[in-house]
Every structure is written in C-alpha cells, then in structure tokens.
C-alpha positions in Angstrom: -84.4 68.3 44.9 -84.9 70.6 48.1 -87.0 67.7 49.6 -84.0 65.3 48.6 -81.7 68.2 50.8 -84.4 67.9 54.0 -84.5 64.5 53.5 -80.3 63.8 53.4 -79.9 66.5 56.2 -82.7 64.5 58.8 -80.6 61.4 57.6 -77.3 63.2 59.1 -78.6 63.7 61.9 -80.6 60.2 62.3 -77.2 58.8 61.8 -75.1 60.8 64.6 -76.8 62.6 67.2 -79.9 61.0 66.8 -78.8 57.6 67.1 -78.0 57.9 70.8 -77.6 54.3 72.5 -79.0 52.6 69.8 -77.5 49.4 68.5 -76.3 49.6 64.7 -77.3 47.3 62.0 -74.3 46.3 60.0 -74.2 44.7 56.4 -73.3 41.3 56.4 -69.5 42.3 54.7 -68.9 44.7 57.8 -69.5 42.2 60.5 -66.3 41.0 62.3 -65.2 37.2 62.0 -65.7 34.4 63.6 -68.1 34.4 66.5 -67.1 37.5 68.3 -69.6 40.2 68.3 -69.3 43.4 66.9 -68.8 46.5 69.2 -70.6 49.9 68.6 -69.6 53.6 70.5 -72.7 55.1 71.9 -73.6 58.3 73.4 -73.4 59.3 77.0 -76.0 62.0 78.9 -74.4 65.3 79.3 -72.7 66.1 82.5 -72.7 69.4 83.4 -68.7 70.0 82.9 -66.4 67.9 80.4 -65.8 64.7 82.1 -63.8 61.5 80.8 -65.1 58.3 82.1 -66.1 54.5 80.8 -69.4 54.6 78.7 -69.8 50.7 79.6 -72.1 49.9 82.4 -70.2 46.7 84.8 -70.4 43.5 83.0 -70.5 45.0 79.4 -66.9 45.6 78.6 -66.6 43.1 75.6 -64.6 40.4 75.4 -62.7 39.9 72.0 -60.7 37.0 73.2 -57.5 36.2 70.8 -58.4 32.0 69.5 -55.6 30.0 68.4 -54.9 30.2 64.1 -52.8 28.6 61.8 -51.1 32.1 61.2 -48.3 33.5 63.0 -49.2 33.7 66.7 -49.9 36.6 68.6 -48.2 37.7 71.7 -51.4 39.5 73.0 -53.5 38.5 75.8 -57.3 37.6 75.2 -58.1 41.4 73.6 -60.8 43.3 75.4 -62.4 47.0 74.0 -64.1 48.9 76.1 -65.3 52.3 75.4 -64.6 55.9 77.2 -66.3 59.1 76.2 -65.5 62.8 76.4 -69.2 64.9 76.9 -69.2 68.8 77.1 -72.1 71.0 77.3 -70.5 74.2 75.9 -69.6 73.3 73.5 -71.6 71.0 72.8 -69.7 67.6 72.3 -70.6 64.1 72.6 -67.5 61.6 72.3 -67.3 58.1 72.2 -64.1 56.4 71.4 -62.5 52.4 72.1 -59.3 51.9 74.0 -57.6 48.5 73.7 -56.6 46.0 76.4 -54.6 42.9 76.5 -51.5 44.0 74.0 -48.6 42.9 75.8 -46.2 45.6 75.3 -48.2 48.2 77.5 -45.9 51.4 76.3 -47.3 50.0 72.9 -50.6 50.1 74.1 -50.8 53.0 75.5 -49.7 54.6 72.4 -52.4 53.1 70.6 -55.1 53.7 72.7 -53.6 57.8 72.8 -54.2 57.7 69.0 -57.8 56.5 69.0 -58.7 58.9 71.9 -56.6 61.9 69.4 -58.6 60.5 66.4 -61.9 60.5 67.8 -61.6 64.2 69.7 -60.9 66.1 66.4 -63.3 69.0 67.4 -61.5 72.7 66.9 -63.3 74.4 69.6 -62.0 77.9 69.1 -64.7 77.8 66.1 -67.2 76.7 68.1 -68.8 79.4 68.9 -72.9 80.2 69.5 -73.4 82.8 66.7 -76.6 81.9 66.3 -77.8 80.8 70.4 -80.6 78.4 69.2 -78.8 76.1 67.3 -75.0 76.0 69.1 -72.0 74.2 67.7 -71.7 70.9 68.7 -69.1 67.8 67.7 -70.4 64.6 67.7 -68.3 61.0 67.1 -69.2 57.4 67.4 -67.3 54.7 66.0 -68.1 51.1 65.0 -66.0 47.7 64.4 -66.2 46.8 60.7 -63.5 43.8 61.0 -61.7 42.0 63.8 -59.7 38.8 63.6 -56.9 37.5 66.0 -54.5 40.1 64.2 -56.6 42.9 63.2 -59.0 45.0 64.3 -60.6 48.0 62.0 -62.3 50.5 63.6 -63.7 53.6 61.8 -65.2 56.9 63.7 -68.3 58.8 62.3 -68.0 62.3 63.3 -70.4 65.4 62.7 -69.1 68.9 63.1 -72.0 71.8 62.9 -70.8 75.4 63.3 -73.5 77.6 65.0 -75.2 79.5 62.2 -73.6 77.7 59.3 -76.8 76.3 56.4 -75.8 72.2 57.7 -73.2 70.6 59.6 -70.4 68.6 58.1 -70.1 64.9 58.3 -66.4 62.9 58.5 -65.2 59.2 58.3 -62.2 58.4 60.3 -60.6 54.4 59.5 -58.3 53.2 62.1 -56.8 49.8 61.6 -54.9 48.3 64.4 -51.8 45.7 63.7 -52.6 44.1 67.0 -49.0 41.6 66.0 -46.7 44.6 65.6 -48.4 46.7 67.6 -49.5 49.7 65.2 -51.6 51.7 63.3 -51.3 49.9 59.5 -51.8 52.9 56.5 -54.6 52.4 53.9 -51.1 52.4 51.3 -50.0 48.9 52.6 -53.4 47.6 51.7 -52.1 47.8 48.1 -49.7 46.4 46.3 -48.4 49.4 44.5 -49.8 48.3 40.9 -50.1 51.3 38.4 -53.5 50.0 37.6 -54.9 50.0 41.3 -56.6 53.6 40.9 -58.4 52.3 37.4 -59.6 48.9 38.5 -60.8 50.5 41.6 -62.9 53.1 39.1 -64.4 50.7 37.4 -65.7 48.6 39.8 -66.9 51.8 41.8 -68.8 52.7 38.3 -70.4 49.5 38.0 -72.2 50.0 41.4 -72.7 53.7 40.9 -76.0 52.4 39.4 -77.7 56.4 39.9 -74.9 57.9 38.4 -74.5 59.8 41.4 -70.3 60.6 40.6 -71.3 62.5 37.4 -73.2 64.9 39.6 -70.7 67.5 39.6 -68.9 66.4 36.1 -68.2 63.4 34.6 -66.3 60.7 36.4 -63.2 59.7 35.3 -60.8 58.0 37.7 -60.5 57.8 41.5 -57.3 59.8 43.1 -54.2 58.4 44.3 -56.1 60.4 47.5 -58.7 58.4 47.5 -56.6 55.1 48.4 -56.3 56.4 52.0 -60.8 56.9 52.2 -61.0 52.7 52.3 -61.7 50.6 55.6 -62.0 46.9 56.1 -64.3 45.0 56.1 -64.9 40.9 56.2 -65.1 40.5 52.3 -63.0 43.2 51.4 -62.6 47.2 51.7 -65.2 49.8 52.0 -64.3 52.5 49.7 -65.8 56.1 50.4 -65.9 59.6 49.4 -67.2 62.9 51.8 -70.1 65.2 50.6 -68.5 67.1 48.2 -65.7 65.5 46.6 -67.7 63.6 43.5 -71.2 64.8 44.6 -73.2 67.6 46.4 -73.5 67.7 50.5 -77.6 65.9 49.6 -75.9 62.9 48.7 -74.0 62.3 51.9 -71.1 60.0 51.8 -71.1 57.9 49.2 -70.2 54.4 49.6 -68.6 51.7 47.8 -67.7 48.1 48.7 -64.6 46.3 46.9 -64.8 42.5 47.5 -61.3 40.7 47.7 -61.7 38.7 44.9 -62.7 41.8 42.6 -59.4 43.3 43.5 -57.1 41.0 44.5 -54.6 41.7 41.7 -54.0 45.0 43.1 -54.0 43.8 47.0 -50.7 43.6 49.1 -51.6 39.5 48.9 -48.5 38.9 51.8 -49.8 41.3 54.4 -53.2 39.7 54.2 -52.1 36.2 54.5 -49.9 37.1 57.0 -53.1 38.7 59.1 -55.3 35.8 58.4 -57.3 37.3 55.9 -58.3 34.8 52.7 -58.4 37.2 49.3 -59.6 34.2 47.0 -62.9 33.9 48.2 -65.7 34.8 45.2 -68.2 36.9 46.1 -71.4 36.6 43.8 -73.0 39.5 44.6 -72.7 43.4 44.5 -73.8 45.6 47.6 -75.9 49.1 46.3 -75.8 51.7 48.6 -78.2 54.3 48.3 -78.1 57.9 50.1 -80.7 57.8 51.4 -79.2 55.7 54.3 -79.9 52.1 53.5 -78.3 49.7 51.2 -78.8 45.5 49.7 -76.9 43.1 47.4 -77.8 41.7 44.2 -75.9 39.3 42.1 -73.6 40.2 39.9 -75.1 38.3 37.3 -78.2 40.8 37.4 -76.5 43.7 37.7 -76.3 44.2 34.0 -79.8 43.3 33.1 -81.9 45.8 35.4 -81.5 49.5 35.6 -82.2 51.9 39.2 -83.6 55.0 39.1 -85.0 57.4 41.7 -88.6 58.3 41.5 -89.8 62.1 40.9 -91.1 63.5 44.4 -95.0 65.0 44.2 -97.2 66.2 46.5 -99.6 63.3 45.1 -97.1 60.4 47.1 -97.2 59.4 50.5 -93.4 58.4 50.6 -90.3 60.3 51.3 -88.3 58.4 48.6 -89.3 55.6 46.1 -86.2 53.4 44.5 -87.4 51.6 41.2 -85.5 48.8 39.7 -86.3 48.1 36.1 -85.5 45.0 33.3 -83.7 46.5 30.7 -85.3 45.6 27.7 -87.5 47.2 25.0 -90.6 47.8 27.0 -88.4 48.4 30.1 -90.7 46.3 33.0 -90.9 47.3 36.4 -89.4 44.2 38.7 -89.7 45.9 42.2 -89.4 49.4 44.6 -88.1 50.1 47.4 -89.7 52.6 49.9 -89.6 55.1 52.7 -92.3 56.7 54.3 -92.9 58.7 57.9 -94.3 56.6 60.7 -97.5 58.2 60.6 -98.0 58.2 57.1 -97.5 54.3 56.8 -99.8 53.8 59.4 -102.5 55.5 57.7 -101.7 53.8 54.4 -103.8 50.4 53.2 -100.6 48.5 53.2 -101.2 45.4 50.9 -99.7 46.0 48.0 -96.3 47.0 50.5 -94.5 44.4 53.1 -92.4 46.2 55.8 -89.0 46.2 55.6 -87.6 48.0 58.9 -88.5 51.4 60.9 -86.2 53.1 62.3 -86.5 56.7 64.1 -90.2 56.9 62.8 -88.9 56.2 59.3 -90.7 53.0 57.8 -88.7 50.9 54.6 -90.8 48.8 52.3 -91.0 47.3 49.2 -93.5 46.0 46.9 -92.9 43.6 43.8 -94.5 44.5 40.2 -96.9 41.9 39.2 -95.4 40.3 35.9 -96.6 38.7 32.9 -96.6 34.9 33.3 -95.0 34.3 30.0 -92.1 36.1 30.9 -90.0 33.1 32.5 -86.8 35.0 32.9 -88.4 37.9 34.3 -90.3 35.9 36.9 -88.0 33.9 38.2 -86.2 36.9 39.7 -88.8 37.6 41.3 -89.9 34.4 42.5 -86.2 33.1 43.5 -83.7 36.0 43.3 -85.6 39.0 45.0 -86.4 37.0 47.9 -83.0 36.7 48.5 -82.2 40.5 47.6 -84.6 41.3 50.5 -82.6 39.4 52.7 -79.9 41.5 52.5 -81.3 45.0 53.0 -80.3 47.1 55.8 -80.7 50.2 57.2 -77.8 52.4 57.9 -77.7 52.6 61.6 
C-alpha cells in the first residue's frame, strides 16, 4: 500500500506540473469529432511577476472551423481557440485556460470567456502560505478538449492544489460544456431526461467497469448519488463519469473514471438535446474501456468482459516492475491470459525483455505487456490470445 500511495502521488505530479508542454495522448473516445485536432492547454515558464498573455506562438492558434451540417445552422463565424496563461512565482501558480473566438454575439463570447478564465483561476491564494519553505504552496491548472463539433465544445480542466506542509496535494476536475449555437454554458443535468432510473442504470454500468472493486474500498458501493451526475463530461462516444479522491476510494486510487457509451445509457439521456446538437446516441459500441488508477486505460470487448477477471499483483522487493495488472480467464484452473507492467526506465533497460513487449514510455516510466503461453487444445483461450488481445493492445493509452 505504501508503494501504491507513493506511485499514485508520483503519477499525480506527472499528470499536472510534470507534464509541462507535453502533448497529451487521448483515448479514441476523447478525440474531437470529425477531422479537427484536439487542443490541450500547455504550461508557460514563470516570469518574476504575474503575467497574463497568449500561450500560443504565432501560427499555432488552433482553427476550429465550423462546417456545414444537416443540423440547425450555427450563427457563429469559424471557431478558433487559443491559450491564455496566468503565471506567478509567489505563490506558485501555473494556469493555462482556453479562450474562444468566432461567436457572433461578442458580448456573449466575452461572458463565456470570462467563465472559462474564472473556472481555471480557482486558487485560493489566502491559503497558499510557505509553511514549509522547501515545499511551497502551488496551484496548477491545464485543460483539454474532450469533444467538439459544430455546436458544442467540451472542456475539462485538470487542477492540482498543494498547500505547503500538507501530506499531499489534491487534484480536481472541472468540466465545462459550451453551447456554440446559443452562446451559453450547458449544465450537466441538461444531458439527462430526468428518469428515476438514471442513477441505477449508470451505477450498474460503473460496477461492471469497476473490475478491481475499487469502489468497495471504503465500504460496499451501492449506487451513485444525484450529485455524481454533475461529474460528467462529453466524449465522442458517450459520457465520462468521474469520482474525485476520497469520495468512494482512497487518495492513492486517484480520480476514478468510468466511460458510459451513449448506446448503453440512451434511455436516460435527453435525446432532443443531443439530436439538436448533431450527436448520434444510438450507435452501438462493442467494447468497454477499463481505466486503471496507475494512469492508463484500454478497451476490452463487452462479450469478453464477463469471461475474464482482473487482479493487481502485490509488490515485492524481488520484482523489477512498479506495477503489474494480471488478467485471467474465468474457469476452474484460472489460466493467466496477459499482464500489463510499469517499469522505471533504468530497470527496463537492464531487463532481458524478450518476454515483454514495450507499449509506451512517458516521464521515464515504461509500459509493457506479456502474453501467457496457453495449451494449444484450449481453442477459446487461444482465439482470445491470437485475435482479441491484439485489438486490446491497440487501444492502450497512457493518461497524459
């Protein structure tokens, strides 16, 4: 548990200030619709005094042009998004936030941009003392676009607030959905139709994805709360539901994430809203995303989700890896199918990696997998290893 807490805190640092200037890798479900590139807020070098200036260099502003569609026409000009930044040395503040250009009503555009700025600049400087000079208080805020079409832009702020002398900082996630057609911020409750079954249906899906039983860590999980329905943001294929640390699990588990495909929750969605904003919610998705608190995710076919079981291996000094996730076939003998690993880069380079295949490398952490040797007479499991697992590997993404 001590290693896991240390690893989780290290990952939090990687995912906030440690990722300065890095282009984030996003899951397929979090990429914008169409051919428009995803925009991610970066970090700026800190000047001596507070500055507020564009973060993008000349020619780097992302042009989000609105294209014709069969949906109601937007009254906007081509939409562009550029970065602005707020940087301080004392207290330590690094904020990058988006600003929108192209909304026809300039007063409305200014109001939306003011909200985007205020949501990013959420640091309470009155609490940011230097109780421990070696670890001064700090606040970091970056953003990503998880969905964009002609009618909507979904922003998510990832923030991290550390108070000097505290055992650890606290991450926060802030979703903001902008309606370009009407020039307003969409509230999360508008995405649902008010069905009394909403919480139960979403809870059932969350439990299926909670393959490590993380939600039971602080007591038996029964159902999400009505307040949890505010903790969602839009992706290309559905909604991402998230729980901050301590809500259902320990700080070491980080922010828990569960992807809810439109087709799985369409009975509780506000169909009229999605149709009027150019989003098809009936398309069936054949796989389920599994988010791992170690900072990565992958998808597994729904038909296989009930046939396998997931376990974290206990760390020991004899192991070279930082983390191991094992996936077993559900049967009496419980054969191992495959494993995902995390290594420190220097450990990885010293290994005989013939049995390990490198998946990714971020911040001196190497992610890899190994596949079990299965007897040839087990046709179903061999089919999984030969045909299903290669597709799972293609979906592997590190959360930066």
